N, C-alpha and C positions, 0 to 999 in steps of 0.2 A: 237737781230738779229736771234737767233734760233727760237724764237716765230714767227717772221715775215716770216721766210722761211717755217715753218710748215703751217701757215695760207695761204701762197701763194700756197702751195701744195693743200690745200682744195679748193681754188678758181679754180685751174687747174682741180681738180677732177670734179667740177661742170660743167666746160666747156666741159670736155670729155663726161660726161653723156648727155649734151645737144646737141646731134648729130642727133636728129630725123628729119624726112623729113617733112617739112612744106608744106601742100597742097596749090597749086596754082590754081586759077580758070581758066578754059579754056576760052579763049577769042572768039574763032570761034565757028561755029555751027557744030554739028555732028549728025548723024542719031541715032535714038533710037536703043538700042541693046537688044530688047525684052521688053515685058510688065512689068510694074513696079508697085509694090504694096508698099505703105508707111503704116507702122503699128505704131501706137502711143498709148502706154499704159498711162492712166491718173488716178490719184486719188487726188482730191482736187487741181486742177491746173487751177482755174479760172483766175489767173493773167497771165498765160503762154500760154494757148491753142490758144487764138486769134492771138497773134503775130506769133506763129509758123504756123498756118494755112494760115495767110496772106502771109508769106514768101514762102509757098509751092505753092500758087496760082499765085505767081509772077515769077515762074520758067520758064526759057527758054525752058526747056523740061518738060512738065506736066506729072505727074504720071497717070497711067490708073485708079488707085483707091487709096483713102485715107481712112483708117479704124482707127477710134478712139475707143479704148476699155476702157470703163469706169469701174474702179475697185471700185464701190460702193462709189462714191463721195457724200459728204453731203453739197457741195456748188453748184455753178452755172456752173460747168465744163461741164456737159452733155448738158445742154440747150444751152450754147455758141457754142459747137461743132456742135450740130444739126442745128443751125442757118446758118452754112456755107454749108449745103447741102451734107456733107460727110457722109459716113456710120458710124453710131455710134452704137456700141454693148454694152450691159450691161453684164459684166462678170458673169457667173453663181456663185453660192455660192462656196467659196473657200474650196476645199477638204483639209483634214487634212495633207496630205503629200506634199502639194504644197505651194510655196511662192506666194504672190500676183502678183508680176510682171511677173514671169514665167507663171502663170496661165492665166493672161491677154494676154500675147503675143501668147501663144499657141492657145487660142481661136480665136485671131485675124488671125493667120495663117490658121486655119481651114476654115475661111470664105473668105480667099484671093484667087486670081487667078493668080497673077503675076509670071512671070518667074524669076524676080529679086525682092528680098525682102529688103526693107530699113526700119530698126528699128530706130525710133527716140524718144528720151525723149522729154517731153513737153516743157522743158526750152531751147530747141535748136532754133537757128535762122539761116536761110539759105541765103547765097549770091544768086543773081539771077541765076548764072550758077552752083550752088552747086550740084544739082541733076545730071546734065550732067557730071560734073567733077567726082562725086562719081562713077557713073556707068562706065565711061570710065576708071577710075583708077582701078576699080575692074577687068575689063576685061584685062587691061594691066598686072596687077600683078597676076591674077588668084586667086583662093581661096576666102577668106573672108577678108574684110578690116574693120577697125574701126578708128574713129577720136576722139581725145581729143580736144574738141572745145576751141576756144579762149574765155577767161573768161571776159565777160562784167560785171564789177563791178561799179555800179553807186553811191551807198551811201557809206558813210565813213565806216560803220560797215562791208560792204561787202568786203572791201579791206583788212581787217585783214586776209583774206584767202590767201594772196599773197604767204606766205611761204609754206603752205600746197599745193597750186596749183603748186608751183615750184617742190615740191617733187613728185607729180603725174607725171609731165612732165618728170622728171628724170627717173622715173621707166619705163614709157612707151616708152620714146625716147632713152633709153640707147642702145648703139651699142652692148652691151654684151647680150642683150635679143633677138637679131634677130634670133638666132639659138636655142633659148631655147624651148624645146619640151613641156614645161608647160606654155608657154606664154599666157596671157589672152588678152581679147579684152577690149575696153572701151565702156560701155553700152549706152552712150548718142547717138552714131551714129554708126550703124553696117550695112554693106551691104554684102549680100551673094546671091547666086543663090538658087532657090527652090530645085534644084537637090542636091546641097551640104547640104542644111538644112535637106532635107529628109534623106540623108545618115547617119546623126548623130541622127536622130529622134528628132531634134530641141530642144526646151525648155522642152519637156517631158523627155528627157534624163538627165536633171539637175533639175527636178521639185522641189526638196527640198533644193537646194543650195541657200544660202543667197547671196553670191557674184556671181550672175548669169552670168555677163559678163566674169569674170575670168574663171569660170567653162566651159562656152561655148567655149571659145578660146582653152582650153585644149582639149575639146571633138573634135573639128575640127582637131586639130593636131594629135590626136590619130588615126583619120581616114585618115591621110595623106593629109589633106587639108591645104594649106598654110594660115598663119595668118600674116597680115601686118597692123601695126599701124602708124598713122599720127598725126601731130599737125595741128589743124584746120586753123590757120592763118585767113585770111579774108573770107575764104570759109564757114567754119562752126563755129558758135559762140554760146555761151549760157550765160544765166544769172541765176546763180544757186539758190540764195536765196533772191528774191526780197521782200519777205513778212515778213522780220524781223530777228533780231539777234537770236531769239529762234530757228527758223528753221535751221539757219546756224550752230549753235552749235550742234543741234540734228543730222543734216546731216553728218557733219564731224566726230563727235564722233561715229556715227554708223559705218562709213567706217573704222575708225581706230580700233574700238572694234571688228569688224568682221574679221579683218586681211586683208592682202594684197595677191597678187599673189605670186607664188613660184618663186621669183626672184633669179637670180644667185648671188653667193657670189661676183662675179666681179662687180655686180651692187650695192650690199649692202655696200661693203667696201668704195667705193668713196662717196656714199650718206652719210654714217655715218661720214666720214672725213669732208665732206663739211659742215654738220650741226654742228658738234662739233666746227669747226673753226669759224663758224658764231656766235655761242654762245660765244666763247672766244672774238671775236671782239666786240660783243655787250656789253661786260663787261668793256669797256675801261674807263668809268667814275669812276669806283671803284678804279682805279689805278692812279688817278691824284696825281702828286708829287712823283711818283716812276719811275724807269727806264723802266717799262712796258708800260707806258701811250702812248708814241709816236708810238712805233710799233703797238700797238693795235688800236690807232686812225687811223693810215695809213691803217691797215687791214679793219677797219670799212668803211673807205672811198672807198676802193676797192670793197667791197661788195655792196656799194651803186651803183657804176658804173656797176657792174655785174647785179644787179637787173634791172637797167634801160635798159640794153641791152637785157636781156632775156624777159622783159615785152613787148618789141616791137612785140614779136611773140606769147606770151602766155596769156596776159591779160591786161586790162586797169586799172592799179592800181594807176594811177595818179603820183603825185610828192611827196606828203607828206609821203606816206607809204614806198617807196624805201629809202628816206632819213632817216626816223625814222623806219628803218626795225626792230628795237627791239620790236616794237608794234606787228608785226606779229610773232616774236619769243615768246612773252608772250602769245599770242593767241594760238600758237602751244602747249605750255605747259598746258594751260587750257584744251584744247581738249585731250591731252595725259592723264592727270590726270582723267578727266571724263571717258575716254575710259577704263582705268585700273579699275576704280570703277565699270563700267557697265559690264566688262568682268569677273571680278574675285569676285565681291561681289554681285552685283545685279543680274548678269547672264542674263540680258535681256536689250534691248534698245527700245526706243519709236521712231517710225517714222510714220508720217501721220496718227496718231490716232490709230496705231496698236502697240502692244508689240511684239518684235521679240525675241524669246527665243534662246539665244546663245547656251546653252547647248544642247537643243533638235533639234534646226534647224527649228522650225516651227514658226507660227504666232498665235496670239490670238486676 
């Protein structure tokens, strides 16, 4: 009974953390609120760039310009983008004290004209009213907004990310982070005004930061500019790793190895409680024939129900993975071990053909 009560507390902790605002698409039409520039940094995104550009051209409110900044891709990314008639820039050679994404976005900004800047990762997909919704919501909230997109996972291997995706949502949706002065943004979708971006000197002010979105959010808040994060729901979606398990492992291990935002202890404690109780529930098979089996089996079943509920808002992880959620737990441990190895032994991570030096903060 004690075990079950503790695990119930873990489930409650997850429910408390899952209190973020799910973005809802505007149904009616509204006037544009200034010229809009969409900036998309790309590096070897030939599988992603066409679906994103298609979704941009289907918008109820069209942007005034779309700028794709190619960061030295060695696939067909640049050619595909050019075929859509958008502005395609080739990022200049990467300076020693810049990271690739920051350098690409800064150069895109320098060539842009819009009063409203929309930064999108190449794996993002937009609902038809997404741009209208984003711009209207930014005006309503003021400051800068970002969106953690709904995760479209198609292949079986992609759905192993269910637990890691849940932890990202907990961190960004936590009600305890709303007044955190070091709160970060989510880099897949960021909307700001040109004026606010100029105020913080944009990506140039975080040129060497590996976690660019986290650092950018902190810079905005240091300047007194409000930061608001959302869960994408039907409005903003993404498919993170369509090109295989290797890129999924590299991507998630990179994020964990490089660290997370400076979350408050009130967010960290319930996150830890939730995942420890999840691991305990996942161990129920090891306790067959003992008094612990039934309460752990009940706890496991309750986590199944919680995953099904959360997944309605955060990702298409199917039926098998919520029921066999221990698979996602095992994947989480693989990523954790690999991240520890990269952080403390190898001291660098590989991403999109570049080595990221953790100790020095640069790229090679």
